[in-house]
C-alpha positions in Angstrom: 0.0 0.0 0.0 1.3 3.5 -0.9 0.3 6.6 0.9 -0.5 9.5 -1.5 0.1 13.1 -0.6 -3.1 15.1 -0.5 -1.5 18.2 1.1 -3.5 17.8 4.3 -4.2 15.2 7.0 -7.9 16.1 6.6 -8.0 13.9 3.5 -6.1 10.6 3.5 -5.3 8.8 0.3 -3.8 5.3 -0.4 -3.1 3.3 -3.5 -3.2 -0.5 -3.4 -3.8 -3.0 -6.1 -5.1 -0.3 -8.5 -7.5 1.0 -5.9 -7.3 4.6 -4.6 -9.1 5.1 -1.3 -9.8 8.7 -0.3 -10.9 9.1 3.3 -12.4 12.2 4.9 -10.5 12.5 8.1 -12.3 15.0 10.3 -14.2 12.7 12.6 -14.4 15.4 15.3 -16.8 17.4 13.0 -18.4 14.4 11.4 -16.1 14.7 8.4 -17.6 18.0 7.4 -16.3 19.7 4.3 -14.3 22.9 4.6 -11.7 25.3 3.0 -8.9 22.7 3.4 -10.5 19.3 2.7 -12.6 20.3 -0.2 -9.8 21.8 -2.3 -7.7 18.7 -1.5 -10.5 16.4 -2.7 -10.7 18.4 -6.0 -7.0 18.1 -6.6 -7.1 14.4 -5.9 -10.1 13.8 -8.2 -8.3 15.6 -11.0 -5.0 13.7 -10.4 -6.4 10.2 -10.2 -8.8 10.7 -13.2 -5.8 10.6 -15.5 -3.5 8.2 -13.6 -3.3 4.9 -15.5 -2.4 3.0 -12.4 -5.8 3.8 -10.8 -8.4 1.3 -11.8 -11.1 2.0 -9.1 -11.7 4.8 -6.6 -13.2 4.4 -3.1 -14.4 7.4 -1.1 -15.2 6.9 2.6 -15.0 8.6 6.0 -13.1 8.1 9.2 -15.0 7.1 12.2 -18.7 6.6 12.1 -19.7 9.2 9.5 -19.2 9.4 5.7 -19.5 13.2 5.4 -21.9 15.6 7.1 -21.7 18.1 4.2 -20.9 21.7 4.9 -19.6 22.8 8.3 -22.7 24.4 9.7 -21.0 25.7 12.8 -18.3 27.2 10.7 -21.0 29.0 8.7 -22.2 30.6 11.9 -18.7 31.7 12.9 -18.2 33.6 9.7 -18.0 37.4 9.7 -20.9 38.4 7.4 -18.9 41.4 6.1 -15.8 39.4 5.4 -17.6 36.5 3.8 -19.9 38.6 1.6 -19.0 38.3 -2.1 -18.4 41.3 -4.3 -21.7 40.5 -6.2 -24.3 37.8 -6.5 -23.0 36.9 -10.0 -19.5 36.4 -8.6 -20.8 34.2 -5.9 -22.8 32.1 -8.4 -19.8 31.7 -10.8 -17.5 30.7 -7.9 -19.9 28.1 -6.6 -20.5 26.7 -10.1 -16.7 26.3 -10.5 -16.4 24.6 -7.1 -19.3 22.2 -7.9 -18.0 21.3 -11.4 -14.5 20.5 -10.1 -15.8 18.3 -7.3 -19.0 16.3 -7.8 -19.1 17.3 -11.5 -15.6 15.9 -12.0 -16.3 12.9 -9.8 -19.4 12.0 -11.8 -17.5 12.4 -15.1 -14.5 10.4 -13.9 -13.8 7.6 -16.5 -13.0 5.1 -13.8 -15.5 3.2 -11.6 -16.1 5.0 -8.3 -17.5 3.6 -5.0 -18.8 5.4 -1.9 -18.4 3.4 1.3 -20.7 4.8 4.0 -19.8 3.9 7.6 -22.5 6.4 8.8 -24.3 9.5 7.8 -24.1 11.1 4.4 -25.8 14.5 4.6 -26.0 17.7 2.4 -23.1 18.0 0.1 -21.7 14.8 1.6 -24.8 13.1 0.2 -24.1 14.7 -3.2 -20.6 13.3 -3.2 -21.8 9.8 -2.4 -24.5 10.0 -5.1 -21.9 11.3 -7.6 -20.2 7.9 -7.3 -21.1 5.0 -9.5 -21.9 2.6 -6.6 -22.6 2.9 -2.9 -22.1 0.4 0.0 -23.4 1.3 3.4 -23.1 0.0 6.9 -26.4 -1.1 8.4 -26.4 1.8 10.8 -25.8 4.4 8.1 -28.4 6.9 6.9 -28.8 9.7 4.4 -30.4 13.1 4.6 -30.5 16.1 2.3 -30.4 18.3 5.4 -30.7 21.6 3.4 -34.1 22.6 4.7 -32.9 22.4 8.3 -30.4 25.2 7.7 -32.5 27.3 5.3 -30.6 26.4 2.1 -31.8 25.1 -1.2 -29.1 22.5 -1.9 -26.0 22.2 -4.1 -23.3 19.9 -5.6 -25.8 18.2 -7.8 -28.0 16.7 -5.1 -31.2 17.6 -7.0 -29.9 16.0 -10.1 -28.7 12.8 -8.5 -31.7 12.2 -6.3 -34.2 12.8 -9.2 -32.3 10.4 -11.5 -32.2 7.7 -8.9 -35.5 7.9 -7.0 -37.7 10.0 -9.2 -39.0 13.5 -8.7 -41.7 12.8 -6.1 -39.3 11.1 -3.6 -36.6 13.7 -4.4 -38.9 16.5 -3.5 -40.0 14.8 -0.3 -36.4 14.3 0.7 -35.6 17.9 0.1 -38.6 19.4 1.7 -38.5 17.2 4.9 -34.8 16.6 5.3 -35.9 13.2 6.7 -33.3 10.7 7.7 -33.5 7.6 5.6 -31.9 4.4 6.9 -29.6 2.2 4.9 -32.1 -0.6 4.4 -34.7 1.9 3.1 -32.1 3.4 0.8 -31.3 0.0 -0.6 -35.0 -0.6 -1.4 -35.1 2.8 -3.1 -32.0 2.2 -5.2 -29.9 4.8 -3.4 -27.6 2.2 -1.9 -26.4 -0.9 -3.8 -25.5 -3.0 -0.8 -26.1 -2.8 2.9 -23.8 -4.9 5.2 -23.2 -5.3 8.9 -21.1 -2.4 10.3 -18.1 -4.6 11.0 -18.2 -6.0 7.4 -18.2 -2.7 5.6 -14.4 -2.4 5.1 -14.0 -6.0 3.9 -17.0 -5.9 1.6 -15.9 -2.6 0.1 -12.4 -3.9 -0.5 -13.6 -7.1 -2.1 -15.9 -5.3 -4.5 -13.2 -2.7 -5.3 -10.7 -5.5 -6.1 -13.2 -7.2 -8.4 -13.8 -3.9 -10.3 -10.1 -3.0 -10.4 -9.3 -6.3 -12.1 -11.7 -5.4 -15.0 -11.1 -3.7 -18.3 -10.5 0.1 -17.9 -11.2 1.1 -21.4 -14.5 -0.8 -21.5 -15.4 0.6 -18.1 -14.9 4.2 -19.3 -17.1 3.5 -22.3 -19.7 1.8 -20.2 -19.9 5.0 -18.1 -20.4 7.1 -21.2 -23.2 4.8 -22.4 -25.0 4.7 -19.1 -24.8 8.5 -18.7 -26.0 9.0 -22.2 -28.9 6.7 -21.5 -30.2 9.0 -18.8 -31.0 11.7 -21.2 -31.5 10.1 -24.7 -33.9 7.9 -26.6 -33.3 4.4 -27.8 -32.0 5.3 -31.3 -29.4 7.6 -29.8 -28.3 5.0 -27.3 -27.9 2.4 -30.0 -25.6 4.7 -31.9 -23.6 5.5 -28.7 -23.3 1.8 -27.9 -22.2 1.0 -31.5 -19.4 3.5 -31.5 -18.2 2.3 -28.1 -18.3 -1.4 -29.0 -16.4 -0.9 -32.2 -13.8 1.1 -30.2 -13.4 -1.4 -27.4 -13.3 -4.3 -29.9 -10.0 -2.9 -31.2 -8.3 -3.0 -27.8 -5.6 -5.4 -26.6 -7.8 -6.0 -23.5 -10.6 -7.4 -25.7 -8.1 -9.7 -27.4 -6.7 -10.8 -24.1 -10.2 -11.5 -22.7 -11.1 -13.7 -25.7 -7.8 -15.6 -25.4 -8.3 -16.1 -21.7 -11.8 -17.4 -22.3 -10.5 -20.0 -24.7 -7.7 -20.9 -22.3 -10.1 -21.1 -19.4 -8.3 -18.6 -17.2 -8.9 -15.1 -15.8 -7.9 -12.3 -18.2 -5.2 -9.8 -17.2 -6.4 -6.4 -18.4 -3.7 -3.7 -19.1 -5.9 -0.7 -19.9 -5.3 -0.5 -23.7 
């Protein structure tokens, strides 16, 4: 296992067997985001997106929380005059940039991503979890939008992700009520892929990440393009998208290796080209 430099101990990063694990490390504030950990996460997302050694990305939190979202106490401690932007347009542009380089970049990452929830995912922390391809949760974990509790409307793509996964009626209910939804209910709604006993979360996450990391990187990237395209297109458009992707992946060394391995009755060794 190799420790990666994130520039801060508020975000830990390791690389092992092609898996990068990013860990929010602020358990004393329920792994809330802030002016140090958020930029570090943006930098790591950008870096690992183009690193050929990285086959799968896991995001999790230290202690018993995934990420509580924004630091609400910190919001209250801000000096209103010092924190006030020069203009509303400037504030909007700044937030758009921050969102696009965090959950936007995470969602667009060409590698499979997995959120591992040891506990609560709330607010922007929920957005980060939903921006990942897959989610595994400890049985005691829960999610909440949380925005209505602090008089905010939501950010970092939460409205998009929730609507895509659970539909508009449930998304609206989750936003308006900020209700806590337990892991089992999340699994029934499709928000969580797997729920496991708390003491099995690390092991289950690792096993799934290893399985994914052993797969074909080029094909995975194309699968993500196809699946994203399918959210906003009709069948004819999806067929064209799939055709282009299949022709492209059929030319890869990984495809030829997989066919050879099938004939030889062994597991393929994918190289990512």
